[in-house]
C-alpha positions as CSV (number, residue, x, y, z in Angstrom):
1,X,14.2,-49.9,-22.3
2,X,10.8,-51.4,-21.5
3,X,11.3,-51.1,-17.8
4,X,12.3,-47.5,-18.2
5,X,9.2,-46.7,-20.2
6,X,7.1,-48.6,-17.6
7,X,8.6,-46.5,-14.8
8,X,7.8,-43.2,-16.5
9,X,4.3,-44.2,-17.4
10,X,3.8,-45.2,-13.8
11,X,5.2,-41.9,-12.6
12,X,3.0,-40.0,-14.9
13,X,-0.2,-41.9,-14.0
14,X,0.6,-41.4,-10.3
15,X,1.1,-37.7,-10.7
16,X,-2.1,-37.4,-12.6
17,X,-4.0,-39.3,-9.9
18,X,-2.9,-36.8,-7.3
19,X,-4.2,-33.8,-9.2
20,X,-7.4,-32.3,-7.9
21,X,-9.8,-30.3,-10.0
22,X,-10.1,-27.7,-7.2
23,X,-9.7,-27.2,-3.4
24,X,-12.6,-25.0,-2.2
25,X,-11.5,-23.3,1.0
26,X,-12.8,-24.5,4.3
27,X,-13.1,-21.1,5.8
28,X,-13.7,-22.5,9.2
29,X,-10.1,-23.9,9.3
30,X,-6.8,-21.9,9.7
31,X,-5.5,-19.8,6.9
32,X,-1.9,-21.0,6.4
33,X,0.9,-19.9,3.9
34,X,-0.3,-22.7,1.7
35,X,-3.9,-21.6,1.9
36,X,-6.9,-23.1,3.5
37,X,-7.6,-26.8,3.8
38,X,-10.1,-28.2,1.3
39,X,-13.8,-28.4,1.9
40,X,-15.3,-31.9,1.6
41,X,-16.3,-32.3,-2.1
42,X,-19.7,-33.4,-1.0
43,X,-20.2,-30.0,0.6
44,X,-19.0,-28.0,-2.4
45,X,-21.7,-26.0,-4.3
46,X,-21.7,-23.7,-7.4
47,X,-21.9,-20.7,-5.0
48,X,-18.4,-21.5,-3.9
49,X,-17.2,-20.4,-7.3
50,X,-19.5,-17.3,-7.7
51,X,-19.5,-13.9,-6.1
52,X,-21.3,-10.6,-6.7
53,X,-18.9,-8.6,-4.4
54,X,-17.3,-6.7,-7.3
55,X,-20.7,-5.3,-8.4
56,X,-21.0,-3.3,-5.2
57,X,-19.5,0.2,-5.1
58,X,-16.9,0.8,-2.4
59,X,-17.2,3.6,0.2
60,X,-14.9,6.4,-0.9
61,X,-15.6,8.8,2.0
62,X,-12.1,8.6,3.4
63,X,-8.8,10.5,3.3
64,X,-7.7,9.0,0.0
65,X,-11.2,9.2,-1.6
66,X,-10.9,5.7,-2.8
67,X,-12.0,2.1,-2.0
68,X,-10.7,-1.3,-2.8
69,X,-13.2,-4.2,-2.6
70,X,-11.4,-7.6,-2.5
71,X,-12.5,-10.8,-4.1
72,X,-10.1,-13.0,-2.3
73,X,-10.5,-16.5,-0.9
74,X,-12.6,-15.2,2.0
75,X,-15.1,-13.8,-0.5
76,X,-14.8,-16.5,-3.1
77,X,-13.7,-19.9,-1.6
78,X,-13.3,-21.5,-5.0
79,X,-10.1,-19.4,-5.5
80,X,-8.3,-21.4,-2.9
81,X,-5.1,-23.0,-4.4
82,X,-5.6,-21.5,-7.9
83,X,-3.1,-18.7,-7.5
84,X,-5.2,-15.8,-8.4
85,X,-7.6,-13.2,-7.0
86,X,-9.3,-9.9,-7.9
87,X,-10.6,-6.6,-6.6
88,X,-12.7,-3.6,-7.5
89,X,-11.2,-0.1,-7.3
90,X,-13.4,2.9,-6.8
91,X,-11.8,6.3,-7.1
92,X,-14.0,9.4,-6.4
93,X,-13.0,12.7,-8.0
94,X,-9.4,13.6,-6.7
95,X,-9.2,10.0,-5.3
96,X,-5.8,8.3,-5.1
97,X,-4.4,4.9,-4.3
98,X,-1.0,6.0,-2.8
99,X,2.3,4.4,-3.7
100,X,2.1,0.8,-2.6
101,X,3.4,-2.7,-3.3
102,X,2.0,-6.2,-3.5
103,X,5.0,-8.4,-2.4
104,X,3.2,-11.6,-3.5
105,X,1.7,-10.8,-6.9
106,X,1.7,-9.0,-10.1
107,X,-1.4,-6.9,-10.9
108,X,-3.4,-6.4,-14.0
109,X,-5.8,-3.4,-14.0
110,X,-8.8,-2.9,-16.3
111,X,-10.5,0.4,-16.5
112,X,-14.3,0.1,-16.4
113,X,-15.2,3.7,-16.1
114,X,-13.5,7.1,-16.2
115,X,-9.9,8.0,-16.5
116,X,-7.1,6.8,-14.2
117,X,-3.5,8.1,-14.2
118,X,-1.5,5.0,-13.2
119,X,2.2,4.1,-13.0
120,X,5.0,2.2,-11.3
121,X,8.6,2.6,-10.5
122,X,11.1,-0.1,-11.4
123,X,13.9,-1.3,-9.1
124,X,16.2,0.8,-11.3
125,X,14.0,3.9,-10.4
126,X,12.7,4.2,-13.9
127,X,9.1,5.7,-13.8
128,X,6.4,4.4,-16.1
129,X,3.2,6.5,-16.1
130,X,0.1,6.4,-18.4
131,X,-3.3,8.0,-18.6
132,X,-5.7,5.1,-18.9
133,X,-9.3,5.4,-20.2
134,X,-12.2,3.1,-20.3
135,X,-11.2,-0.3,-21.8
136,X,-7.5,0.1,-21.2
137,X,-5.4,-2.4,-19.2
138,X,-2.1,-2.0,-17.4
139,X,0.2,-4.4,-15.7
140,X,2.2,-3.7,-12.5
141,X,5.0,-6.2,-12.0
142,X,5.2,-8.0,-8.7
143,X,6.7,-6.1,-5.7
144,X,7.2,-2.8,-7.5
145,X,5.8,0.5,-6.1
146,X,2.8,1.7,-8.1
147,X,-0.2,4.1,-7.8
148,X,-3.5,5.0,-9.3
149,X,-5.1,8.5,-9.4
150,X,-8.5,9.6,-10.6
151,X,-7.7,11.8,-13.6
152,X,-11.3,12.9,-14.4
153,X,-14.1,14.9,-12.8
154,X,-16.3,11.9,-12.0
155,X,-15.9,8.5,-10.2
156,X,-13.5,6.1,-11.9
157,X,-13.9,2.3,-11.6
158,X,-11.4,-0.4,-12.3
159,X,-11.2,-4.1,-11.8
160,X,-7.8,-5.6,-10.9
161,X,-6.6,-9.2,-10.9
162,X,-3.6,-10.6,-9.0
163,X,-1.4,-13.6,-9.8
164,X,-1.8,-14.9,-6.3
165,X,-4.6,-15.7,-3.9
166,X,-2.6,-13.6,-1.3
167,X,-1.0,-10.6,-3.1
168,X,-0.2,-8.8,0.1
169,X,-0.3,-5.0,0.5
170,X,2.0,-2.3,1.9
171,X,1.2,1.4,1.4
172,X,4.3,3.5,1.6
173,X,2.7,6.5,3.2
174,X,1.1,4.4,5.9
175,X,4.3,2.5,6.5
176,X,6.1,5.7,7.3
177,X,3.5,7.9,8.9
178,X,0.5,5.8,10.2
179,X,2.3,3.9,13.0
180,X,4.7,4.4,15.8
181,X,7.9,4.5,13.6
182,X,10.0,7.1,15.7
183,X,9.9,10.5,14.0
184,X,13.7,11.0,14.3
185,X,14.3,7.8,12.3
186,X,11.7,8.8,9.7
187,X,13.4,12.1,9.3
188,X,16.9,10.5,9.0
189,X,15.8,7.9,6.5
190,X,13.6,10.1,4.3
191,X,15.4,13.5,4.6
192,X,12.1,15.1,5.6
193,X,12.3,17.8,8.3
194,X,10.6,17.4,11.7
195,X,7.6,19.7,10.8
196,X,6.8,17.7,7.7
197,X,6.9,14.4,9.5
198,X,4.7,15.6,12.4
199,X,2.2,17.0,9.9
200,X,2.0,13.7,8.0
201,X,1.8,11.7,11.2
202,X,-1.1,13.9,12.4
203,X,-2.9,13.4,9.1
204,X,-2.5,9.6,9.0
205,X,-2.8,8.9,12.7
206,X,0.8,8.1,13.5
207,X,2.7,8.5,16.7
208,X,6.3,8.5,17.9
């Protein structure tokens, strides 16, 4: 019995010894699926854990009248290896974040200003939609299609957090109409007619 207890105590102490407080990203190195390599502890400063990027309004003069400002590892090296990240969402009047997914993370949205109509679609095609006001939060489960729409007459602002340093992003409209996906295949897989597909490709810059 004593030798078993000794083994587990040794195992526990070894695992504790291998735990690091943090792994600040060495942004000069490669970005791998496991993240960046660690900066030397002697070169780490408090600025590696602080960023003002979410205090800056995004440029919403674009087709969706919206902007997403990331606070990922590139902007905040101290996030490396911690499994989380954040972003700021600016929605001008009539602004929209189209249906999109984050394959690598769940999302938590906190409304800072204005009103946002937000929702997601489950894998069973159930739709969950809610009008959010200042102070409300909403969660979007990992990988599910979701959206945000400005539901007021002034700019809306939200802060979102992700359960991954690399949440990933795929916007459905851009995936269908902003690339060279052949129009006949788009029509066949979406049941849209040729005129509709050509119109959307023209708006979003697609070809094919």
